[in-house]
C-alpha positions in Angstrom: 83.1 111.1 102.9 81.3 109.6 99.9 83.0 107.4 97.4 82.9 110.2 94.8 84.7 112.5 97.1 87.4 109.9 97.7 87.8 109.5 93.9 88.1 113.3 93.6 90.7 113.4 96.3 92.7 110.7 94.4 92.7 112.9 91.3 93.8 116.0 93.3 96.7 114.1 95.0 97.9 112.6 91.7 97.9 116.1 90.2 99.9 117.4 93.2 102.4 114.6 92.7 102.7 115.5 89.0 103.6 119.1 90.1 105.8 118.1 93.0 107.1 114.5 92.5 108.9 114.5 95.9 105.9 115.6 97.9 105.8 112.9 100.5 102.6 114.3 102.1 100.8 113.9 98.8 101.9 110.2 98.6 100.8 109.7 102.2 97.4 111.2 101.6 96.9 109.3 98.3 97.8 106.1 100.1 95.3 106.8 102.9 92.5 107.4 100.4 93.3 104.2 98.5 93.3 102.3 101.8 89.9 103.8 102.7 88.5 102.5 99.4 90.0 99.1 99.9 92.5 99.5 97.1 95.3 98.1 99.2 97.8 97.4 96.3 97.5 101.0 95.2 97.9 102.1 98.8 101.0 100.0 99.2 102.5 101.4 96.1 102.0 105.0 97.2 103.4 104.2 100.7 106.4 102.6 99.0 107.0 105.7 97.0 106.7 107.8 100.2 109.4 105.6 101.8 111.7 106.0 98.8 111.4 109.8 99.4 111.6 109.7 103.2 113.0 106.3 104.3 112.7 107.1 108.1 109.1 108.1 108.0 107.5 105.8 110.6 104.0 106.5 109.4 104.8 105.4 105.9 106.3 102.1 107.2 103.2 101.6 109.4 100.9 102.4 106.4 102.8 100.0 104.1 102.5 97.2 106.7 98.8 97.7 107.4 97.9 98.1 103.7 99.5 94.7 102.8 98.6 92.8 106.0 96.9 89.4 105.6 96.9 86.4 107.9 99.4 84.7 105.7 102.0 87.4 105.6 101.8 88.9 109.1 105.3 87.8 109.9 106.7 89.4 106.8 104.9 92.7 107.4 106.0 92.9 111.0 109.3 94.1 109.5 107.6 97.2 108.2 105.7 97.7 111.4 108.9 97.2 113.4 110.5 100.1 111.4 107.5 102.3 112.3 107.8 101.5 116.1 111.6 101.6 116.4 112.7 101.8 120.0 109.2 101.3 121.3 107.7 98.9 123.8 105.4 97.5 121.1 108.3 96.5 118.9 109.9 94.7 121.9 106.7 92.8 122.7 106.3 91.8 119.0 109.8 90.4 119.1 109.3 88.5 122.3 106.0 87.1 120.9 107.9 85.8 117.9 105.9 87.9 115.5 108.6 90.4 114.5 112.1 89.4 113.6 114.7 90.3 116.2 
């Protein structure tokens, strides 16, 4: 998809959010497009809003973690990832490796 189509998608998702402020799917889609464009702060903001609406959404927690991931904050973001992989083998391995808090 070209950059112009991504920008059009952002407008469409924002319009949907204006019409339905609690549409968690619109926030997820908006965040995904922002992430594709490298607009990670905007993506993180949209994922955070999605989490406010649906706190147990594993994909939103994973998206928030991946949109804000840098080498310097990997330990902090592992908390978001751990929420997205609750009760999984990956979460257990991250804890054993000392990356995720126990």
